[in-house]
NUZAKE-906886 format. One line per 10 residues: their letters; for each residue x, y, z of C-alpha. Coordinates in steps of 0.001 Angstrom, whole numbers, always signed. Layout:
% residues N
a> X/Y/Z ~ ...
//
This chain:
% residues 472
ngrltgrsam> -16842/+4248/-26209 ~ -16678/+1787/-23813 ~ -14325/+3621/-21604 ~ -16048/+6509/-21654 ~ -18648/+4842/-20337 ~ -16346/+3334/-17093 ~ -15663/+7105/-17040 ~ -18547/+8714/-16556 ~ -19952/+5762/-13798 ~ -17618/+7098/-11523
saltacalsp> -20143/+9929/-11420 ~ -22254/+7300/-9279 ~ -19766/+7567/-7126 ~ -20816/+11259/-6193 ~ -23902/+10057/-5975 ~ -23529/+7324/-2941 ~ -20826/+9578/-1169 ~ -19195/+6284/-828 ~ -20646/+4558/+2242 ~ -21614/+806/+1874
rasaaghass> -24576/+263/-549 ~ -27919/-220/+819 ~ -28536/-3295/-1244 ~ -25438/-4703/+678 ~ -25480/-3624/+3983 ~ -28868/-3975/+4922 ~ -28749/-738/+7097 ~ -28258/+2451/+5140 ~ -30793/+4775/+6290 ~ -31146/+8229/+5536
ssppprrdya> -29571/+9161/+9259 ~ -26208/+7836/+8856 ~ -22886/+9794/+9036 ~ -21669/+11142/+5947 ~ -18411/+9839/+5257 ~ -15122/+9932/+6785 ~ -13491/+10140/+4262 ~ -14224/+12131/+897 ~ -12521/+9411/-1282 ~ -15704/+11024/-4097
alfergrngg> -13831/+14737/-3615 ~ -10392/+12341/-4622 ~ -11525/+10447/-8246 ~ -13244/+13999/-8922 ~ -10235/+15724/-8731 ~ -9060/+13636/-11373 ~ -12189/+14019/-13594 ~ -11729/+17748/-13327 ~ -7894/+17414/-14431 ~ -6278/+17975/-11644
applflapme> -3652/+15038/-10441 ~ -6301/+11634/-9918 ~ -5655/+10139/-6683 ~ -2621/+8348/-5640 ~ -2410/+5362/-3077 ~ +620/+3435/-762 ~ -663/+458/-1218 ~ -167/-1805/+2113 ~ +2673/-4206/+1211 ~ +3191/-6988/+4037
glgdrrlrra> +6820/-7374/+5370 ~ +8212/-4197/+4144 ~ +5422/-1040/+3951 ~ +4438/-1391/+7646 ~ +4324/+1854/+9545 ~ +7949/+2523/+10138 ~ +7757/+2933/+5849 ~ +4776/+4493/+5889 ~ +5630/+7094/+8091 ~ +8932/+7766/+6843
lafstggfde> +7090/+7992/+3220 ~ +3903/+10379/+4519 ~ +6834/+12676/+7087 ~ +9805/+12926/+4404 ~ +8987/+12712/+819 ~ +4888/+12251/+716 ~ +3450/+12976/-2114 ~ +50/+10618/-1508 ~ -3093/+10627/-1031 ~ -3579/+7689/+1219
acreftrvpg> -1939/+4691/+2636 ~ -3918/+1665/+3868 ~ -2331/-891/+6460 ~ -1152/-4083/+5707 ~ -3655/-6543/+6076 ~ -4893/-8005/+9537 ~ -5597/-12108/+9456 ~ -8492/-13069/+10750 ~ -9165/-16439/+11968 ~ -11191/-18795/+10907
vlsqganpek> -12831/-20096/+13600 ~ -12459/-19180/+17494 ~ -10200/-20741/+19818 ~ -12217/-22595/+21977 ~ -13353/-21435/+25539 ~ -12296/-17796/+24115 ~ -13916/-14637/+24959 ~ -15101/-12989/+20984 ~ -15162/-9691/+22035 ~ -12317/-9418/+23602
llrgialtgy> -10550/-11400/+21219 ~ -11859/-10198/+18302 ~ -11191/-6176/+19039 ~ -7800/-7383/+19767 ~ -7219/-8418/+16647 ~ -9122/-5354/+15127 ~ -7597/-2630/+16532 ~ -4118/-4096/+17423 ~ -1210/-2423/+15654 ~ -4175/+440/+14434
dadeltdwer> -4316/+3413/+14408 ~ -5737/+5640/+12130 ~ -4293/+9000/+12960 ~ -1078/+7105/+12591 ~ -391/+9692/+9071 ~ -1456/+12452/+11888 ~ -101/+13046/+14972 ~ +3189/+13977/+14168 ~ +3748/+14035/+18484 ~ +1893/+11336/+19256
fawhrddvrs> +3540/+8927/+16977 ~ +6970/+10344/+17523 ~ +9746/+7384/+19087 ~ +12232/+10152/+20527 ~ +11308/+12887/+22911 ~ +13770/+14997/+20680 ~ +12191/+14120/+17587 ~ +9402/+17054/+19029 ~ +11648/+19161/+21307 ~ +14643/+20007/+18863
neappptsra> +15842/+22791/+17217 ~ +14303/+20857/+13758 ~ +10816/+21697/+13112 ~ +7994/+18595/+13086 ~ +8001/+17521/+9386 ~ +5598/+19678/+7024 ~ +2152/+17776/+7522 ~ +988/+19501/+4358 ~ +3232/+16568/+2894 ~ +953/+13913/+5210
pnllaaqlmg> -1688/+12202/+3899 ~ -5418/+11852/+6374 ~ -6479/+8892/+7915 ~ -4970/+5726/+7819 ~ -7376/+2427/+6086 ~ -7257/-782/+7528 ~ -7426/-3985/+5347 ~ -9012/-6898/+6598 ~ -8303/-10224/+5520 ~ -9811/-13817/+6347
sneellerca> -12828/-16060/+4735 ~ -15263/-16411/+7673 ~ -18136/-13382/+7082 ~ -18941/-13821/+10654 ~ -15521/-12492/+12029 ~ -14709/-10534/+9172 ~ -18360/-8890/+9993 ~ -17487/-8175/+13157 ~ -14225/-6788/+12888 ~ -15088/-4579/+10568
rflarqggap> -17781/-2864/+13180 ~ -14574/-2784/+15651 ~ -12518/-1331/+12869 ~ -15327/+919/+12158 ~ -16462/+2542/+15277 ~ -13549/+2216/+17873 ~ -10902/+2479/+15544 ~ -12092/+5276/+13524 ~ -10785/+4003/+9827 ~ -12154/+6016/+7250
rvdlncgcpa> -12184/+2850/+5058 ~ -12014/-1473/+5434 ~ -10677/-2938/+2496 ~ -11281/-6510/+1713 ~ -7691/-8574/+1188 ~ -8626/-11056/-2148 ~ -4860/-10384/-3621 ~ -2261/-12315/-882 ~ -532/-14774/-3028 ~ +801/-15949/-303
nvvtgkgags> +557/-20308/+391 ~ +81/-19773/+4124 ~ -2704/-17454/+3216 ~ -4173/-19540/+650 ~ -4608/-22726/+1928 ~ -6837/-20768/+4650 ~ -9395/-20117/+2481 ~ -7978/-16541/+2429 ~ -6486/-13271/-36 ~ -6805/-14609/-3539
sllrdpngve> -8007/-17757/-2863 ~ -11679/-16262/-2334 ~ -10753/-15614/-6344 ~ -11368/-19207/-6542 ~ -15279/-19037/-6115 ~ -16784/-15605/-6714 ~ -19880/-15721/-4811 ~ -17055/-15962/-1578 ~ -15839/-13109/-2757 ~ -19863/-10970/-2319
amtravargc> -20494/-12952/+1051 ~ -16893/-11682/+2284 ~ -16872/-8340/+1049 ~ -21384/-8634/+2027 ~ -19739/-9044/+5601 ~ -16818/-6476/+5538 ~ -20156/-4019/+4118 ~ -22268/-5425/+7237 ~ -19737/-4367/+9630 ~ -19318/-651/+8133
agsgcavtvk> -23054/+32/+7917 ~ -24362/+3629/+9707 ~ -20694/+3869/+10742 ~ -19421/+6854/+7421 ~ -16388/+3601/+7159 ~ -16092/+3053/+3046 ~ -15725/-251/+2100 ~ -13290/-1260/-436 ~ -11753/-4715/-2165 ~ -8448/-5269/-3754
lrsgfddrgl> -8326/-7971/-6091 ~ -6000/-9718/-8097 ~ -7170/-10955/-11471 ~ -7718/-14448/-10508 ~ -6305/-18140/-8829 ~ -4514/-19743/-11050 ~ -5660/-17860/-14081 ~ -8399/-14310/-15567 ~ -11316/-17150/-16065 ~ -13345/-15678/-12851
lrenllaaqa> -12073/-11874/-13404 ~ -15860/-10570/-14175 ~ -17623/-12798/-12629 ~ -15677/-11616/-9221 ~ -15317/-7890/-10277 ~ -19364/-8233/-10488 ~ -19222/-10062/-7142 ~ -16908/-7669/-5610 ~ -19663/-5036/-6729 ~ -22670/-6349/-5182
ggasfvtlhp> -21207/-7061/-1690 ~ -21139/-3397/-1600 ~ -17776/-1991/-2014 ~ -17331/+1219/-3103 ~ -14255/+962/-4722 ~ -12281/-1502/-6015 ~ -8431/-1975/-6686 ~ -7194/-3966/-9095 ~ -3336/-5457/-9637 ~ -3516/-7219/-13330
rtraqgysgh> -1677/-10591/-12439 ~ -2960/-13881/-11395 ~ -1814/-15508/-7763 ~ +250/-18035/-9907 ~ +1896/-15173/-10893 ~ +2829/-13425/-8107 ~ +4932/-10360/-8905 ~ +6810/-12228/-12228 ~ +6215/-10679/-16074 ~ +4241/-7661/-16417
aawedvgfav> +1202/-6700/-15075 ~ -1851/-7162/-17779 ~ -3071/-3706/-17888 ~ -5487/-4150/-19967 ~ -7641/-6227/-16584 ~ -7577/-3116/-15302 ~ -9388/-850/-18180 ~ -11539/-4164/-18431 ~ -12267/-3865/-14981 ~ -13138/+128/-16038
dllsvpvvgn> -15717/-926/-18948 ~ -17345/-3431/-16633 ~ -17890/-1735/-13307 ~ -20171/+1190/-12151 ~ -18153/+1489/-9385 ~ -14282/+3218/-10090 ~ -11089/+1516/-10689 ~ -7704/+2224/-9043 ~ -4948/+741/-10526 ~ -2351/-689/-9286
gdvtsaslaa> +803/-3021/-10735 ~ +4335/-2200/-11946 ~ +3615/+2391/-11657 ~ +7242/+2525/-10492 ~ +7360/+6365/-12636 ~ +4710/+9672/-13665 ~ +5335/+8147/-17183 ~ +4065/+4689/-16463 ~ +1248/+6089/-13954 ~ +43/+8070/-17152
kmlretgcag> -35/+5730/-19410 ~ -1884/+3606/-16813 ~ -4539/+5814/-16823 ~ -4373/+6472/-20612 ~ -4946/+2928/-21862 ~ -7522/+2072/-18959 ~ -9111/+5011/-18334 ~ -8950/+4609/-14534 ~ -9834/+6275/-12100 ~ -6925/+6001/-9308
vmigrgavqd> -3335/+4290/-9086 ~ -1865/+3010/-6352 ~ +1965/+2263/-5673 ~ +4180/-426/-3910 ~ +7133/-1024/-3764 ~ +8120/+1622/-6400 ~ +7491/+4593/-3798 ~ +10504/+2521/-2321 ~ +12930/+2966/-5401 ~ +11280/+6226/-5935
plvfrrcraa> +10645/+8121/-2129 ~ +9390/+11048/-4476 ~ +7024/+9488/-6814 ~ +4266/+10094/-5381 ~ +5215/+14094/-6168 ~ +6271/+13298/-9193 ~ +2974/+12038/-10791 ~ +1490/+14699/-8811 ~ +3417/+17165/-10650 ~ +2169/+15304/-13701
ladenfrrgd> -349/+14152/-14109 ~ -1704/+17662/-13339 ~ -685/+19049/-16917 ~ -3260/+17297/-18968 ~ -455/+17280/-22206 ~ +1345/+15040/-20140 ~ -1152/+12912/-19595 ~ -2604/+12545/-23442 ~ +1300/+11689/-23882 ~ +2048/+14908/-25555
ldasgyawem> +5103/+15686/-23336 ~ +7750/+13187/-22523 ~ +9587/+12331/-18953 ~ +11118/+15802/-19316 ~ +8569/+17648/-20065 ~ +5995/+18126/-17108 ~ +7088/+20903/-14553 ~ +9262/+19229/-12260 ~ +11775/+21997/-10620 ~ +13799/+19858/-8618
taeeeaaeir> +17590/+19345/-9175 ~ +19144/+16411/-8358 ~ +21392/+17587/-5576 ~ +18127/+18543/-3811 ~ +15953/+15208/-4950 ~ +19242/+13986/-2695 ~ +18779/+15757/+4 ~ +14807/+15191/-366 ~ +15945/+11350/-42 ~ +18162/+11172/+2253
gflrrfadev> +15896/+13033/+4698 ~ +13866/+9941/+4284 ~ +16406/+7245/+4915 ~ +16960/+10131/+8417 ~ +13441/+9639/+8890 ~ +12984/+5804/+7695 ~ +16426/+4818/+10475 ~ +14338/+7777/+12792 ~ +11535/+5323/+12816 ~ +13565/+2083/+12705
fgeaerreae> +15958/+3067/+15350 ~ +13366/+4274/+17944 ~ +11274/+1216/+17880 ~ +14229/-1077/+18778 ~ +15714/+1255/+21530 ~ +12564/+1231/+23052 ~ +11365/-2751/+22068 ~ +15021/-3075/+24223 ~ +13821/-1027/+27017 ~ +10830/-3000/+27167
gkrrrrrgrs> +12598/-6003/+26874 ~ +10879/-7214/+24166 ~ +13450/-7644/+21660 ~ +14420/-11677/+21200 ~ +17549/-11964/+22174 ~ +19824/-15123/+19904 ~ +22406/-17074/+22315 ~ +25780/-15873/+22384 ~ +24744/-12089/+21462 ~ +25397/-9094/+23101
paedserfkv> +21484/-7512/+23547 ~ +23320/-4803/+21905 ~ +24564/-6634/+19148 ~ +20892/-7927/+18388 ~ +19613/-3972/+18198 ~ +21821/-3364/+15590 ~ +21595/-6056/+13688 ~ +18124/-5249/+14008 ~ +18444/-2038/+12702 ~ +20314/-2664/+9987
gklkqvckyl> +18681/-5518/+8185 ~ +16028/-2763/+7952 ~ +17744/-200/+5945 ~ +19465/-3648/+4054 ~ +15543/-3825/+2814 ~ +14930/-415/+2232 ~ +18452/-226/+506 ~ +18110/-2666/-1759 ~ +14626/-1234/-3658 ~ +16403/+1801/-3711
fagndallph> +19326/+1340/-5467 ~ +17744/-1213/-7432 ~ +16379/+1435/-10083 ~ +19274/+3414/-10029 ~ +22589/+2935/-12795 ~ +24928/+5068/-10385 ~ +23816/+3686/-6833 ~ +22950/-355/-8921 ~ +27374/-850/-8064 ~ +27121/-306/-4887
vagvlgtevd> +24171/-2959/-3465 ~ +26263/-5979/-3044 ~ +28145/-4171/-310 ~ +25177/-2804/+1186 ~ +23566/-5333/+823 ~ +26485/-7256/+2320 ~ +27277/-4696/+5411 ~ +27966/-7098/+8372 ~ +26966/-5762/+12561 ~ +31023/-6148/+14098
ldagidaakl> +30868/-3892/+17203 ~ +34567/-3638/+17486 ~ +35382/-2608/+14947 ~ +32473/+417/+14545 ~ +30145/-712/+12691 ~ +27079/-698/+12844 ~ +23242/+984/+11839 ~ +24424/+4138/+12236 ~ +27671/+4019/+10039 ~ +25334/+2094/+7100
lrdveelvae> +23051/+4958/+7277 ~ +26458/+7167/+7307 ~ +27580/+5954/+3955 ~ +24482/+4900/+1981 ~ +23663/+9693/+2307 ~ +27032/+9457/+1663 ~ +26127/+7377/-1734 ~ +22812/+9072/-2250 ~ +24468/+11974/-2103 ~ +27407/+12200/-4572
rwreprevlv> +25689/+9410/-7262 ~ +21586/+10353/-7103 ~ +19853/+10928/-10558 ~ +15888/+10074/-11251 ~ +15484/+6229/-10761 ~ +15134/+4239/-14225 ~ +11912/+1957/-14549 ~ +12159/-1045/-13374 ~ +9855/-4102/-13292 ~ +9031/-4958/-9817
dafslrtayq> +10050/-8795/-9961 ~ +13596/-7648/-10236 ~ +12533/-6090/-6276 ~ +11471/-9540/-4998 ~ +12912/-12936/-4057 ~ +9658/-14536/-4525 ~ +8324/-13508/-8332 ~ +5818/-16644/-8927 ~ +3693/-18915/-6844 ~ +3875/-22702/-7884
gsadaskdav> +2083/-25254/-7628 ~ -821/-23721/-9525 ~ -1520/-24911/-12864 ~ -419/-22743/-15213 ~ +2573/-20744/-13463 ~ +4980/-21439/-15466 ~ +2570/-19567/-18456 ~ +1916/-16817/-16748 ~ +5002/-16484/-15654 ~ +5849/-15150/-18978
rt> +3172/-13562/-19744 ~ +3699/-9958/-21568
//
């Protein structure tokens, strides 16, 4: 009955239309504009038998604009992406112009139309002049969400206001989950989870900044810092602060990305809160997405590195989760309506790789033309540019090959590629080689835990890092 109660509580979202709560923002009124993005309808779709909302996770260092656009304009399938976090400083430099500085912090690198305006963001003029049709916009999601991370209420509020009113963000997410030492050492990210009062205060600050704009406020958090002892309090704090929905990655900061995500924490959040809960962690296939939904009752699913392992994962989920029998577990992974052959899948993956390469290669050329690429002594500009492009391709291929038994034996060769312009070894050659491997060997990936992808999985220096790292 508890699980049913959690699901039925989703109607609270429809009632408030996902605008910041009046109790949190203190500025809501009947004259407030409508929500910039109808999240209520997305969650309602899942309740009415369709696929629940599918989110591409913000991923610092991996899920940047290049990857988001490559996915959106090739394989697609997700409902919304969120930009990787923007760091809001704890203090401003003495003598700085606060308005100018904070506006730059909030809006630099963010554009709500990043995934909707193809011609505006094309790196090459040839992209819009070529004989090939532009990417299918029906696959591209709507406005790009923004994410802030910080621990200064006033500065968070002001940055949120810039994003909501000048940036056109559909929602501003508060990051309470980043485990990196450089972040937690400054009181931001997952370090907020040590004090639920801080979680509520920072959420309220973002809500005040977004109030009256039609921009939603959300929170992404982990199960805790050193342990899960404050999970209940932190969840309630996020809700009380004005979060329209929360996303939970059910690992502690101490765990990093190691071990298994504790999905029971997501189910606990669903039963506890009156706002929707999006589950995140260890979802790398349609089967695992359905399993998370069954076991937790969550209202939506967020996928991060799993989308790089299998760029078709969102489309697989969309097809599978629209089948009620599959969602109930009555059908196995081969039972839902997926009509793409292995050859057709390989063609889609190659399209993703080319789209990603277009983003990376175009950026490298633009930066080189503008003189923005840092050069190493002893290297030519051309070699530096090729090294940058090869490095980005390797980063994606590490994930893409990890879950595919036929491709896995080749990952060492791909990652060991070194630029040698005299020998004709450059980014274009690496792309051709990878495309050839995909064309010959691509199969639907197996389910691989995220810690198989990551070089850094656990974060030491926390009381129970080793204990959490082996939790199943």
